[in-house]
GURO-659300 format. One record per residue (C-alpha): residue number from 1; residue in three letters; x, y, z. Coordinates in pm, 1 decimal. Each point is the difference from the previous one (the first is absolute). Example, Ala and Ser with C-alpha at 12.3 -4.5 7.8 and 13.67 -1.06 7.14 Angstrom:
BEGIN
1  ala  1230.0  -450.0  780.0
2  ser  137.0  344.0  -66.0
***
This chain:
BEGIN
1  unk  -6339.1  -2439.0  -774.0
2  unk  136.3  278.3  217.8
3  unk  360.3  -93.5  -83.9
4  unk  -86.5  -11.0  -372.4
5  unk  -158.4  345.9  10.5
6  unk  296.9  142.7  189.1
7  unk  236.8  -142.0  -263.6
8  unk  -207.5  157.9  -274.5
9  unk  18.3  335.9  177.6
10  unk  376.4  -21.0  39.7
11  unk  69.6  -73.6  -368.0
12  unk  -137.2  330.1  -137.8
13  unk  178.6  179.3  284.6
14  unk  332.4  -155.6  -101.8
15  unk  -60.8  87.8  -366.0
16  unk  -89.8  359.8  89.6
17  unk  313.5  27.7  210.0
18  unk  212.0  -109.5  -295.8
19  unk  -163.5  250.3  -231.7
20  unk  82.6  271.3  255.6
21  unk  369.3  -75.4  -48.1
22  unk  -44.5  104.4  -364.1
23  unk  -147.6  337.6  97.5
24  unk  167.1  310.1  -150.3
25  unk  258.7  169.8  215.8
26  unk  144.0  -302.2  183.1
27  unk  267.5  -58.5  -270.0
28  unk  -57.7  -376.1  27.7
29  unk  -76.9  -69.5  -366.3
30  unk  312.5  168.5  -134.6
31  unk  231.9  -175.1  245.8
32  unk  -167.6  -334.9  -63.1
33  unk  50.9  51.8  -374.1
34  unk  363.7  98.3  55.3
35  unk  54.7  -308.9  216.8
36  unk  -147.0  -233.1  -263.5
37  unk  204.9  171.3  -270.6
38  unk  315.0  -37.8  207.7
39  unk  -65.5  -370.8  56.6
40  unk  -54.2  -48.8  -372.9
41  unk  320.7  186.6  -90.2
42  unk  202.4  -191.6  259.0
43  unk  -127.0  -329.1  -143.0
44  unk  69.3  116.3  -355.3
45  unk  348.8  112.1  97.5
46  unk  78.3  -339.4  149.9
47  unk  -124.7  -170.8  -314.5
48  unk  216.5  222.5  -224.0
49  unk  299.7  -67.1  222.9
50  unk  -39.9  -373.8  -58.7
51  unk  -59.5  48.6  -377.1
52  unk  -377.9  -59.4  28.4
53  unk  54.7  -373.6  62.5
54  unk  -216.8  -4.3  314.9
55  unk  -282.8  171.7  -189.8
56  unk  3.8  -256.9  -282.0
57  unk  -4.8  -287.0  245.8
58  unk  -267.0  165.2  211.3
59  unk  -218.9  63.8  -302.3
60  unk  38.4  -362.4  -108.9
61  unk  -94.5  -121.0  348.4
62  unk  -298.2  232.7  19.9
63  unk  -111.3  -105.1  -348.9
64  unk  11.1  -369.5  94.6
65  unk  -188.6  63.7  323.5
66  unk  -268.5  206.0  -174.2
67  unk  -38.6  -260.3  -274.2
68  unk  -46.5  -272.0  260.5
69  unk  -251.8  205.7  196.4
70  unk  -208.9  83.8  -307.6
71  unk  -16.2  -367.6  -92.8
72  unk  -145.8  -81.7  341.6
73  unk  -207.0  320.0  56.1
74  unk  -129.7  209.2  -293.4
75  unk  172.2  338.1  -41.8
76  unk  -324.1  194.7  49.7
77  unk  -9.9  -146.6  353.5
78  unk  366.5  -35.3  91.2
79  unk  91.6  353.5  -119.7
80  unk  -244.6  196.2  219.1
81  unk  64.3  -239.6  288.8
82  unk  375.2  64.2  -4.6
83  unk  -63.3  376.3  -25.3
84  unk  -226.3  -11.0  305.1
85  unk  254.6  -204.2  198.1
86  unk  274.1  246.7  -92.4
87  unk  -207.0  302.7  99.1
88  unk  -99.2  -170.8  323.9
89  unk  363.5  -61.8  90.1
90  unk  90.6  362.0  -80.1
91  unk  -280.9  144.2  211.7
92  unk  58.7  -247.9  282.3
93  unk  371.1  73.5  14.4
94  unk  -51.9  376.2  -8.3
95  unk  -275.5  -23.9  259.5
96  unk  226.1  -184.6  239.7
97  unk  272.9  257.2  -64.0
98  unk  -234.6  290.5  76.5
99  unk  -129.3  -175.2  312.7
100  unk  357.0  -49.0  121.9
101  unk  81.5  368.6  -54.6
102  unk  -326.0  107.4  164.7
103  unk  64.9  -210.4  309.9
104  unk  331.5  180.8  48.7
105  unk  -111.3  356.5  -79.4
106  unk  -336.0  -3.0  181.0
107  unk  -27.3  -295.0  238.2
108  unk  -244.1  169.2  238.6
109  unk  -190.3  232.4  -234.7
110  unk  -339.1  -48.0  -156.9
111  unk  -53.6  32.4  -373.3
112  unk  194.8  -110.7  -302.8
113  unk  346.8  117.1  -93.7
114  unk  -121.9  105.6  -344.4
115  unk  -266.9  219.7  160.9
116  unk  267.3  164.8  213.9
117  unk  217.6  61.9  -306.5
118  unk  -290.8  146.4  -195.0
119  unk  -93.6  227.9  291.2
120  unk  363.0  103.3  45.4
121  unk  28.1  85.2  -368.3
122  unk  -323.1  202.1  8.6
123  unk  104.2  193.3  312.2
124  unk  343.6  77.0  -143.5
125  unk  -175.5  162.5  -296.5
126  unk  -214.6  214.2  230.6
127  unk  30.8  380.0  -0.3
128  unk  276.5  178.4  190.1
129  unk  -191.1  144.0  293.9
130  unk  134.6  243.6  259.2
131  unk  -205.3  34.7  318.8
132  unk  71.9  287.9  238.8
133  unk  -114.6  12.0  361.2
134  unk  37.8  -172.7  332.4
135  unk  -189.6  -154.9  289.1
136  unk  -247.1  -285.8  -28.4
137  unk  -171.2  158.2  -301.9
138  unk  302.6  -56.6  -222.5
139  unk  50.5  -362.4  104.6
140  unk  -371.6  -63.5  -57.3
141  unk  25.1  125.7  -358.3
142  unk  317.9  -199.4  -69.0
143  unk  -175.7  -317.9  108.0
144  unk  -243.0  45.1  -288.9
145  unk  239.7  141.0  -261.1
146  unk  236.7  -297.2  15.5
147  unk  -272.7  -208.9  -166.7
148  unk  49.3  208.6  -317.2
149  unk  371.0  76.3  -24.4
150  unk  342.1  -89.4  135.6
151  unk  132.2  340.1  -108.2
152  unk  -112.5  191.2  308.4
153  unk  209.7  254.0  189.1
154  unk  -128.8  129.6  332.0
155  unk  153.9  330.9  112.6
156  unk  -52.8  24.9  373.5
157  unk  31.2  282.5  249.9
158  unk  255.4  -43.4  280.8
159  unk  -125.0  268.8  239.2
160  unk  -168.1  -230.3  253.7
161  unk  108.1  70.4  357.7
162  unk  -256.9  -192.4  204.7
163  unk  -27.9  -353.6  136.3
164  unk  267.1  -259.8  -66.6
165  unk  139.1  193.0  -299.4
166  unk  40.3  313.7  209.1
167  unk  180.2  -185.8  278.7
168  unk  245.8  -158.1  -244.1
169  unk  52.3  338.5  -162.0
170  unk  83.7  166.9  334.1
171  unk  198.5  -283.1  158.1
172  unk  199.1  -132.6  -298.5
173  unk  -14.1  286.6  -248.8
174  unk  -147.8  -197.9  -290.8
175  unk  -270.3  130.5  -231.2
176  unk  -347.2  -115.1  108.4
177  unk  -73.0  -337.8  -164.6
178  unk  -371.7  -37.7  83.7
179  unk  -164.6  106.3  -327.8
180  unk  265.7  -176.7  -205.7
181  unk  -58.1  -315.8  203.0
182  unk  -370.8  4.8  -83.8
183  unk  68.6  50.1  -371.3
184  unk  250.7  -285.4  -14.7
185  unk  -250.0  -233.5  163.9
186  unk  -276.3  110.4  -239.7
187  unk  213.3  -70.4  -309.1
188  unk  126.5  -340.4  116.3
189  unk  -128.4  -323.3  -153.9
190  unk  -60.6  -153.3  341.8
191  unk  -181.7  314.6  106.0
192  unk  -215.5  -132.6  284.8
193  unk  279.4  -185.3  181.1
194  unk  251.9  278.8  -51.5
195  unk  -246.5  264.8  118.5
196  unk  -66.0  -195.2  319.2
197  unk  372.9  -42.3  52.8
198  unk  91.3  364.6  -70.6
199  unk  -290.8  134.0  207.1
200  unk  79.3  -222.6  298.2
201  unk  70.1  216.0  304.0
202  unk  203.0  -121.4  293.3
203  unk  -189.6  -2.7  326.7
204  unk  293.5  -84.7  224.2
205  unk  371.9  55.6  19.1
206  unk  204.1  291.6  125.3
207  unk  -7.3  263.9  -275.6
208  unk  -199.0  -219.1  -240.9
209  unk  -351.5  72.0  125.7
210  unk  -201.8  181.6  -265.9
211  unk  248.9  -55.1  -282.2
212  unk  -119.2  -181.5  -312.3
213  unk  213.5  -275.2  -150.1
214  unk  -6.7  169.8  -341.6
215  unk  141.4  324.7  138.0
216  unk  281.2  -184.7  177.1
217  unk  69.9  -202.5  -315.1
218  unk  36.2  311.7  -217.6
219  unk  203.5  176.7  267.4
220  unk  242.5  -292.1  14.6
221  unk  21.6  -6.3  -380.6
222  unk  72.6  374.9  -0.2
223  unk  288.4  -52.6  240.8
224  unk  137.1  -287.3  -209.9
225  unk  -35.5  159.7  -344.7
226  unk  79.6  357.8  97.6
227  unk  -325.6  187.8  -71.7
228  unk  -373.8  -49.4  -32.8
229  unk  0.6  -12.9  -381.0
230  unk  243.4  -292.0  -6.9
231  unk  -187.1  -164.8  286.5
232  unk  -331.0  16.8  -187.4
233  unk  164.6  -124.4  -319.5
234  unk  155.3  -298.0  178.5
235  unk  -324.4  -73.0  184.2
236  unk  -190.9  7.1  -327.1
237  unk  219.4  -278.5  -137.2
238  unk  -24.7  -204.6  318.6
239  unk  -378.8  35.1  17.1
240  unk  -54.2  -39.5  -378.3
241  unk  -227.1  304.6  -27.7
242  unk  -159.1  118.9  -322.7
243  unk  124.1  346.5  -88.8
244  unk  208.2  244.5  202.8
245  unk  -40.1  202.6  317.1
246  unk  207.4  319.0  24.7
247  unk  25.5  266.7  270.1
248  unk  -64.8  347.9  -136.2
249  unk  323.7  124.4  156.2
250  unk  279.9  -133.2  219.5
251  unk  6.6  325.5  196.8
252  unk  -125.8  -10.8  359.4
253  unk  -291.3  243.5  -35.6
254  unk  -241.3  132.8  260.0
255  unk  -341.0  140.7  -96.8
256  unk  -146.0  325.6  126.2
257  unk  -343.9  156.7  -40.2
258  unk  -123.2  353.7  52.2
259  unk  -358.6  10.0  127.1
260  unk  -254.6  274.3  -61.0
261  unk  21.8  103.4  366.6
262  unk  371.6  81.2  -38.5
263  unk  139.9  -312.7  164.2
264  unk  290.0  -179.4  -166.5
265  unk  3.4  -374.0  67.6
266  unk  307.8  -211.9  -69.3
267  unk  3.7  -376.3  -41.0
268  unk  -216.7  -227.5  -215.5
269  unk  -174.5  -163.1  294.3
270  unk  -66.6  333.0  174.9
271  unk  -174.9  171.1  -293.6
272  unk  -330.3  -195.6  12.2
273  unk  -7.0  24.3  379.3
274  unk  11.5  382.7  -15.1
275  unk  -360.9  -1.2  -127.0
276  unk  36.4  314.8  -210.2
277  unk  -55.6  99.5  -361.5
278  unk  325.6  -9.2  -195.2
279  unk  78.3  308.3  -208.2
280  unk  367.4  -61.0  -79.4
281  unk  222.4  -305.7  -2.6
282  unk  366.8  -90.0  -41.3
283  unk  294.1  -200.9  124.4
284  unk  336.9  43.1  167.8
285  unk  243.3  7.9  -171.2
286  unk  -182.1  168.7  -286.2
287  unk  34.7  -131.2  -356.0
288  unk  158.4  -339.4  77.3
289  unk  171.0  -176.2  -293.8
290  unk  -192.2  -275.4  -172.9
291  unk  111.6  -357.0  -39.0
292  unk  139.5  -21.3  -358.6
293  unk  -168.8  -334.9  -63.9
294  unk  -336.1  155.4  95.6
295  unk  44.7  276.5  -258.0
296  unk  102.3  -257.8  -259.7
297  unk  -314.5  -204.1  71.7
298  unk  -222.5  308.4  -42.0
299  unk  161.5  94.4  -330.7
300  unk  -47.3  -354.6  -133.8
301  unk  -355.1  -35.7  134.3
302  unk  -298.5  -59.7  -225.3
303  unk  -250.9  70.7  277.0
304  unk  24.8  199.0  325.7
305  unk  -240.5  -51.6  290.0
306  unk  -2.6  228.5  303.5
307  unk  -154.2  -134.3  319.8
308  unk  -212.1  -109.3  168.1
309  unk  121.9  97.0  345.3
310  unk  6.1  274.4  260.2
311  unk  22.1  324.4  -195.8
312  unk  255.1  190.3  208.3
313  unk  198.0  -279.5  166.1
314  unk  14.5  -263.9  -276.8
315  unk  -46.2  163.1  -341.1
316  unk  120.2  362.0  11.8
317  unk  334.6  -86.3  172.6
318  unk  110.6  -163.9  -326.1
319  unk  -61.9  330.0  -181.5
320  unk  223.8  186.2  245.0
321  unk  287.1  -161.5  -193.1
322  unk  38.5  248.8  -292.1
323  unk  138.9  -247.6  -253.9
324  unk  -288.0  -242.4  55.4
325  unk  -253.1  281.9  -16.0
326  unk  141.6  136.6  -326.4
327  unk  42.3  -343.5  -160.5
328  unk  -366.6  -87.2  61.1
329  unk  -124.6  344.4  -106.4
330  unk  179.7  -20.6  -335.8
331  unk  -81.1  -364.9  -73.5
332  unk  -199.8  -44.4  -324.1
333  unk  -182.6  -310.4  122.8
334  unk  -338.3  -56.1  166.8
335  unk  9.3  127.5  358.7
336  unk  -284.7  -57.5  241.3
337  unk  -58.8  82.7  364.4
338  unk  -197.6  -248.4  211.8
339  unk  -194.5  207.3  251.0
340  unk  -78.2  -134.8  345.7
341  unk  -349.5  -125.2  72.2
342  unk  -24.0  160.4  346.2
343  unk  143.8  317.7  150.1
344  unk  272.3  -34.7  264.0
345  unk  -0.4  160.1  340.7
346  unk  280.3  254.4  37.6
347  unk  79.6  3.0  -374.2
348  unk  -299.1  35.3  -229.8
349  unk  -301.6  74.5  219.9
350  unk  -274.8  149.0  -218.2
351  unk  203.5  -47.2  -318.9
352  unk  -172.1  -62.7  -331.7
353  unk  163.2  -165.5  -301.0
354  unk  86.5  345.9  -135.7
355  unk  158.9  92.7  334.7
356  unk  231.1  -301.2  -27.9
357  unk  102.0  114.0  -348.4
358  unk  52.6  360.9  110.9
359  unk  223.4  -113.2  286.3
360  unk  226.9  -192.2  -236.2
361  unk  3.4  284.4  -254.7
362  unk  83.0  252.3  273.1
363  unk  296.6  -196.0  133.0
364  unk  133.0  -97.6  -343.2
365  unk  -69.3  325.0  -182.9
366  unk  -88.0  -189.9  -316.8
367  unk  -240.3  -257.9  -141.0
368  unk  100.2  -350.1  112.7
369  unk  -274.3  -216.7  -152.0
370  unk  -266.9  -3.0  -270.0
371  unk  -286.7  -183.5  168.6
372  unk  -134.7  -86.4  343.2
373  unk  -166.4  -327.0  98.0
374  unk  -284.1  40.8  248.9
375  unk  -222.2  -260.6  159.9
376  unk  -357.9  -7.6  -123.6
377  unk  -207.8  -184.3  262.2
378  unk  -71.4  131.2  349.6
379  unk  105.9  -219.6  296.2
380  unk  -263.9  -176.5  209.5
381  unk  -168.8  183.5  291.6
382  unk  193.9  -218.6  242.8
383  unk  333.8  108.6  -145.1
384  unk  -108.2  363.5  -18.8
385  unk  -93.4  -7.2  366.6
386  unk  328.3  -164.5  94.9
387  unk  208.4  259.4  -185.1
388  unk  -215.3  291.4  114.7
389  unk  110.1  -76.3  356.1
390  unk  354.7  79.6  -119.4
391  unk  -120.9  312.7  -183.8
392  unk  70.0  -173.3  -332.4
393  unk  -242.6  17.7  -292.1
394  unk  -13.6  -102.6  -367.5
395  unk  204.1  224.4  -229.0
396  unk  -255.8  199.3  -198.9
397  unk  45.6  14.2  -376.8
398  unk  -48.8  362.6  -106.0
399  unk  -6.1  -57.6  -375.4
400  unk  -3.7  362.5  -113.9
401  unk  299.4  99.3  211.9
402  unk  195.9  -305.8  -115.8
403  unk  -78.3  89.0  -362.3
404  unk  116.6  359.9  58.9
405  unk  330.0  -142.2  125.5
406  unk  43.2  -173.2  -337.8
407  unk  -32.8  -357.2  120.4
408  unk  -203.1  -281.1  -145.6
409  unk  -212.7  -205.7  235.5
410  unk  11.8  -379.0  7.9
411  unk  -294.9  -116.8  208.5
412  unk  -13.9  -366.9  108.7
413  unk  -93.9  -228.2  287.1
414  unk  336.9  -87.9  153.0
415  unk  -91.1  -31.6  367.7
416  unk  51.3  -303.6  221.7
417  unk  -226.8  25.9  303.7
418  unk  22.3  -234.4  297.3
419  unk  -361.0  -71.0  90.0
420  unk  85.5  -100.3  356.9
421  unk  232.4  279.8  106.6
422  unk  -108.3  267.2  -249.7
423  unk  363.3  52.9  -99.8
424  unk  44.9  152.2  -347.1
425  unk  293.2  -25.3  -237.0
426  unk  59.4  -29.0  -375.0
427  unk  -59.5  -341.2  -154.1
428  unk  344.7  -82.0  -144.5
429  unk  -122.6  -210.3  -291.1
430  unk  -292.7  215.5  -104.6
431  unk  214.0  313.1  29.6
432  unk  275.4  -150.8  -215.7
433  unk  -256.5  -119.3  -255.1
434  unk  -151.0  348.3  -34.4
435  unk  341.1  167.5  -25.1
436  unk  122.0  -238.0  -271.0
437  unk  -326.8  32.9  -193.1
438  unk  33.6  379.0  1.7
439  unk  363.6  -24.2  -103.7
440  unk  -66.0  -231.6  -293.5
441  unk  -314.4  158.4  -137.7
442  unk  -85.8  349.9  115.2
443  unk  315.8  207.6  20.6
444  unk  98.2  213.1  -295.2
445  unk  325.5  202.8  5.9
***
């Protein structure tokens, strides 16, 4: 009985799978029709070549066979029976063909090939999205956005000078690959395995201790291909990522910040450690040239998302590139800024949502986005206590000030809170869902 029920369950599944192959957008029906037409024309051409003699003889043979069959089995039985046998052979043959192709293209993957093709087609029709930022916030967002579109371009800051990236930058002279590494891993199909591989840090070996495999991989690719842009492009093909990851500039830039007590701090990793309120910000050399492909992506974008990420060390550095800043400011597409959930020590202590907006407006000198996404729900007491020990608190939404700055407010629950550790970050899938919903339904030019 169990075997019979399992067979019954499989039959509808097989039928549903076949109907999926006839779904719009896969171009299966038109090519199947063209194939059948070609077979018919080839047969007709052969018959004409031999003066239709084979057709006459074939028709006579078929006529004799049909006459014999109808004498034995009535035509109202034999006709439908032959039709069913023919359809069975067609479906069986095509099913075996599809299974053979599937076993080659996806031997170790779950799911049906037709489902993969349908998903691929849907993602290729997704909006052209440009995401600007850096750090773990950007890679978190990309992890959710890739569920909605393959047409994603991440523009990433290359001002990092700490950790493994900083060491490679000082010792070899390459642009820091850390943020780009995280974005590549987030956009990859085999995200979990690739993230573990790229984040793996060597714990032994002369000169290797502390380096991540992903940073060394991108550094080696930069040496082979000639620059970071070509290295990222080649890596994207090797890793089969969805979308593109582009550095904001290929210039070796160093960040500096002027604090309200008069100190000037240089270096991305040194700015948060200075523990001061930032009143001015820039980079050396000033006004670095933008990557042309990044400008092209912005001009072709249908949607621009800024953040989330550290305000001064991940987001604003991209706007220190004048061409990127101007291209985003003049874009006639929906532009939204994803504000952080918590303030950051040494960067945004005491900042409200409006303060984040003012900081970007002050550095850029123009309006960079139309709306701001803020988190609605307050974190748990456990998380609040954990962050309070680091002098970090929820970013307060001062609605009136945000409205005076000419920004719309998108309020949603987009927080992922670890109940054990109290660690807070954006939920990649909920955040992407909210952003795409706003893009498709609420924005008006």
